[in-house]
N, CA, C and O atoms as a GROMACS GRO file, in nm:
protein
  240
    1ALA      N    1   1.992   8.941   8.412
    1ALA     CA    2   2.125   8.889   8.388
    1ALA      C    3   2.171   8.804   8.506
    1ALA      O    4   2.238   8.703   8.486
    2ALA      N    5   2.138   8.844   8.625
    2ALA     CA    6   2.186   8.773   8.744
    2ALA      C    7   2.138   8.628   8.749
    2ALA      O    8   2.208   8.543   8.804
    3THR      N    9   2.024   8.599   8.694
    3THR     CA   10   1.971   8.462   8.700
    3THR      C   11   2.012   8.378   8.581
    3THR      O   12   1.997   8.255   8.585
    4HIS      N   13   2.063   8.439   8.474
    4HIS     CA   14   2.092   8.365   8.351
    4HIS      C   15   2.238   8.358   8.311
    4HIS      O   16   2.279   8.264   8.243
    5LEU      N   17   2.318   8.455   8.351
    5LEU     CA   18   2.457   8.459   8.306
    5LEU      C   19   2.550   8.375   8.394
    5LEU      O   20   2.531   8.364   8.515
    6ARG      N   21   2.649   8.319   8.330
    6ARG     CA   22   2.756   8.251   8.402
    6ARG      C   23   2.875   8.347   8.408
    6ARG      O   24   2.877   8.448   8.337
    7ALA      N   25   2.971   8.317   8.491
    7ALA     CA   26   3.090   8.400   8.502
    7ALA      C   27   3.152   8.422   8.365
    7ALA      O   28   3.170   8.326   8.289
    8GLY      N   29   3.185   8.546   8.333
    8GLY     CA   30   3.245   8.581   8.204
    8GLY      C   31   3.144   8.614   8.096
    8GLY      O   32   3.183   8.651   7.985
    9GLY      N   33   3.015   8.603   8.126
    9GLY     CA   34   2.910   8.628   8.027
    9GLY      C   35   2.897   8.775   7.989
    9GLY      O   36   2.953   8.863   8.055
   10SER      N   37   2.822   8.800   7.881
   10SER     CA   38   2.800   8.936   7.830
   10SER      C   39   2.652   8.969   7.828
   10SER      O   40   2.567   8.880   7.827
   11PHE      N   41   2.622   9.100   7.826
   11PHE     CA   42   2.484   9.150   7.830
   11PHE      C   43   2.477   9.271   7.739
   11PHE      O   44   2.560   9.362   7.750
   12VAL      N   45   2.379   9.274   7.648
   12VAL     CA   46   2.358   9.389   7.560
   12VAL      C   47   2.212   9.430   7.572
   12VAL      O   48   2.123   9.345   7.567
   13ALA      N   49   2.188   9.560   7.587
   13ALA     CA   50   2.051   9.608   7.600
   13ALA      C   51   2.037   9.746   7.536
   13ALA      O   52   2.130   9.827   7.539
   14LYS      N   53   1.921   9.770   7.479
   14LYS     CA   54   1.887   9.904   7.431
   14LYS      C   55   1.822   9.976   7.548
   14LYS      O   56   1.731   9.922   7.612
   15ALA      N   57   1.867  10.095   7.576
   15ALA     CA   58   1.816  10.170   7.690
   15ALA      C   59   1.787  10.314   7.644
   15ALA      O   60   1.827  10.355   7.535
   16PHE      N   61   1.717  10.386   7.728
   16PHE     CA   62   1.688  10.527   7.701
   16PHE      C   63   1.735  10.609   7.819
   16PHE      O   64   1.701  10.580   7.934
   17GLN      N   65   1.814  10.710   7.791
   17GLN     CA   66   1.868  10.795   7.896
   17GLN      C   67   1.755  10.876   7.958
   17GLN      O   68   1.670  10.931   7.888
   18GLY      N   69   1.755  10.883   8.088
   18GLY     CA   70   1.652  10.955   8.161
   18GLY      C   71   1.662  10.917   8.308
   18GLY      O   72   1.768  10.873   8.355
   19GLU      N   73   1.553  10.933   8.379
   19GLU     CA   74   1.550  10.902   8.521
   19GLU      C   75   1.586  10.756   8.545
   19GLU      O   76   1.528  10.667   8.484
   20GLY      N   77   1.681  10.732   8.632
   20GLY     CA   78   1.723  10.598   8.668
   20GLY      C   79   1.833  10.540   8.581
   20GLY      O   80   1.887  10.434   8.613
   21PHE      N   81   1.867  10.607   8.470
   21PHE     CA   82   1.968  10.554   8.379
   21PHE      C   83   2.105  10.544   8.445
   21PHE      O   84   2.172  10.442   8.433
   22ASP      N   85   2.147  10.649   8.513
   22ASP     CA   86   2.279  10.648   8.577
   22ASP      C   87   2.289  10.540   8.684
   22ASP      O   88   2.393  10.475   8.699
   23ALA      N   89   2.181  10.519   8.759
   23ALA     CA   90   2.180  10.414   8.861
   23ALA      C   91   2.189  10.277   8.796
   23ALA      O   92   2.258  10.188   8.846
   24PHE      N   93   2.120  10.258   8.684
   24PHE     CA   94   2.124  10.132   8.610
   24PHE      C   95   2.266  10.101   8.563
   24PHE      O   96   2.315   9.990   8.582
   25VAL      N   97   2.331  10.199   8.503
   25VAL     CA   98   2.468  10.180   8.455
   25VAL      C   99   2.562  10.156   8.573
   25VAL      O  100   2.654  10.075   8.563
   26GLY      N  101   2.540  10.223   8.683
   26GLY     CA  102   2.621  10.202   8.803
   26GLY      C  103   2.611  10.059   8.855
   26GLY      O  104   2.712  10.000   8.895
   27ARG      N  105   2.490  10.004   8.855
   27ARG     CA  106   2.472   9.864   8.899
   27ARG      C  107   2.544   9.770   8.805
   27ARG      O  108   2.606   9.673   8.849
   28LEU      N  109   2.536   9.797   8.675
   28LEU     CA  110   2.607   9.712   8.578
   28LEU      C  111   2.757   9.719   8.600
   28LEU      O  112   2.825   9.616   8.596
   29ARG      N  113   2.810   9.837   8.623
   29ARG     CA  114   2.955   9.853   8.644
   29ARG      C  115   3.001   9.780   8.769
   29ARG      O  116   3.118   9.741   8.779
   30GLY      N  117   2.913   9.762   8.864
   30GLY     CA  118   2.948   9.689   8.984
   30GLY      C  119   2.954   9.539   8.965
   30GLY      O  120   3.017   9.469   9.044
   31ARG      N  121   2.889   9.487   8.860
   31ARG     CA  122   2.881   9.344   8.840
   31ARG      C  123   2.955   9.293   8.716
   31ARG      O  124   2.979   9.173   8.704
   32PHE      N  125   2.991   9.382   8.625
   32PHE     CA  126   3.061   9.344   8.503
   32PHE      C  127   3.202   9.403   8.502
   32PHE      O  128   3.226   9.508   8.561
   33GLY      N  129   3.293   9.335   8.434
   33GLY     CA  130   3.430   9.383   8.423
   33GLY      C  131   3.441   9.509   8.340
   33GLY      O  132   3.523   9.596   8.370
   34SER      N  133   3.359   9.521   8.235
   34SER     CA  134   3.359   9.642   8.153
   34SER      C  135   3.219   9.673   8.104
   34SER      O  136   3.141   9.583   8.072
   35VAL      N  137   3.188   9.801   8.099
   35VAL     CA  138   3.057   9.847   8.052
   35VAL      C  139   3.082   9.962   7.955
   35VAL      O  140   3.148  10.060   7.989
   36ALA      N  141   3.028   9.948   7.832
   36ALA     CA  142   3.044  10.053   7.731
   36ALA      C  143   2.906  10.101   7.688
   36ALA      O  144   2.811  10.023   7.681
   37LEU      N  145   2.896  10.229   7.661
   37LEU     CA  146   2.773  10.289   7.611
   37LEU      C  147   2.796  10.328   7.466
   37LEU      O  148   2.894  10.397   7.435
   38ARG      N  149   2.708  10.286   7.378
   38ARG     CA  150   2.723  10.312   7.235
   38ARG      C  151   2.595  10.371   7.178
   38ARG      O  152   2.485  10.322   7.203
   39LYS      N  153   2.612  10.477   7.100
   39LYS     CA  154   2.500  10.540   7.031
   39LYS      C  155   2.519  10.516   6.882
   39LYS      O  156   2.619  10.559   6.825
   40PRO      N  157   2.426  10.447   6.817
   40PRO     CA  158   2.440  10.419   6.674
   40PRO      C  159   2.443  10.546   6.590
   40PRO      O  160   2.375  10.643   6.622
   41LYS      N  161   2.521  10.544   6.483
   41LYS     CA  162   2.526  10.660   6.393
   41LYS      C  163   2.390  10.689   6.333
   41LYS      O  164   2.358  10.804   6.303
   42ALA      N  165   2.309  10.584   6.314
   42ALA     CA  166   2.176  10.600   6.254
   42ALA      C  167   2.076  10.668   6.349
   42ALA      O  168   1.970  10.713   6.306
   43SER      N  169   2.110  10.674   6.477
   43SER     CA  170   2.022  10.735   6.576
   43SER      C  171   2.031  10.888   6.566
   43SER      O  172   2.139  10.944   6.548
   44ARG      N  173   1.919  10.952   6.578
   44ARG     CA  174   1.918  11.099   6.574
   44ARG      C  175   1.993  11.155   6.695
   44ARG      O  176   1.991  11.096   6.803
   45SER      N  177   2.057  11.267   6.676
   45SER     CA  178   2.140  11.324   6.784
   45SER      C  179   2.058  11.360   6.907
   45SER      O  180   2.109  11.354   7.019
   46ARG      N  181   1.934  11.396   6.889
   46ARG     CA  182   1.851  11.435   7.004
   46ARG      C  183   1.781  11.314   7.070
   46ARG      O  184   1.717  11.329   7.174
   47SER      N  185   1.794  11.198   7.010
   47SER     CA  186   1.732  11.077   7.065
   47SER      C  187   1.804  11.035   7.192
   47SER      O  188   1.926  11.049   7.203
   48ARG      N  189   1.729  10.984   7.287
   48ARG     CA  190   1.787  10.936   7.413
   48ARG      C  191   1.824  10.788   7.406
   48ARG      O  192   1.866  10.729   7.505
   49GLU      N  193   1.807  10.730   7.288
   49GLU     CA  194   1.839  10.589   7.267
   49GLU      C  195   1.989  10.565   7.277
   49GLU      O  196   2.069  10.642   7.224
   50ILE      N  197   2.026  10.458   7.347
   50ILE     CA  198   2.166  10.421   7.363
   50ILE      C  199   2.173  10.271   7.390
   50ILE      O  200   2.080  10.213   7.446
   51TYR      N  201   2.281  10.209   7.350
   51TYR     CA  202   2.300  10.067   7.375
   51TYR      C  203   2.404  10.049   7.485
   51TYR      O  204   2.506  10.119   7.488
   52VAL      N  205   2.376   9.957   7.573
   52VAL     CA  206   2.466   9.925   7.683
   52VAL      C  207   2.527   9.788   7.652
   52VAL      O  208   2.455   9.690   7.634
   53VAL      N  209   2.659   9.782   7.647
   53VAL     CA  210   2.731   9.657   7.622
   53VAL      C  211   2.816   9.628   7.745
   53VAL      O  212   2.913   9.698   7.774
   54ALA      N  213   2.778   9.523   7.816
   54ALA     CA  214   2.848   9.486   7.940
   54ALA      C  215   2.913   9.349   7.919
   54ALA      O  216   2.850   9.256   7.870
   55ARG      N  217   3.040   9.339   7.957
   55ARG     CA  218   3.115   9.215   7.938
   55ARG      C  219   3.180   9.169   8.067
   55ARG      O  220   3.207   9.249   8.157
   56ASP      N  221   3.206   9.040   8.074
   56ASP     CA  222   3.277   8.976   8.185
   56ASP      C  223   3.198   8.982   8.315
   56ASP      O  224   3.240   9.046   8.412
   57TRP      N  225   3.081   8.915   8.317
   57TRP     CA  226   2.997   8.905   8.436
   57TRP      C  227   3.076   8.845   8.551
   57TRP      O  228   3.146   8.745   8.536
   58ARG      N  229   3.064   8.907   8.666
   58ARG     CA  230   3.131   8.858   8.786
   58ARG      C  231   3.026   8.806   8.883
   58ARG      O  232   2.938   8.881   8.926
   59ASP      N  233   3.035   8.677   8.918
   59ASP     CA  234   2.945   8.621   9.019
   59ASP      C  235   2.978   8.681   9.154
   59ASP      O  236   3.093   8.716   9.181
   60GLU      N  237   2.878   8.694   9.238
   60GLU     CA  238   2.901   8.747   9.373
   60GLU      C  239   2.972   8.647   9.458
   60GLU      O  240   2.999   8.674   9.575
   0.00000   0.00000   0.00000
């Protein structure tokens, strides 16, 4: 995202909760105005699948 997004840009990614996930979300929260985590209803409850929706990219 850092090499492709302009100020105000958005980023969406499918991720899996596990080792390093919290650090990943923390880095996103440091660079985006808002970060939301969404689990689709179609996803099984025990699945670690989650979508990360980050909006309002802030240039350093």
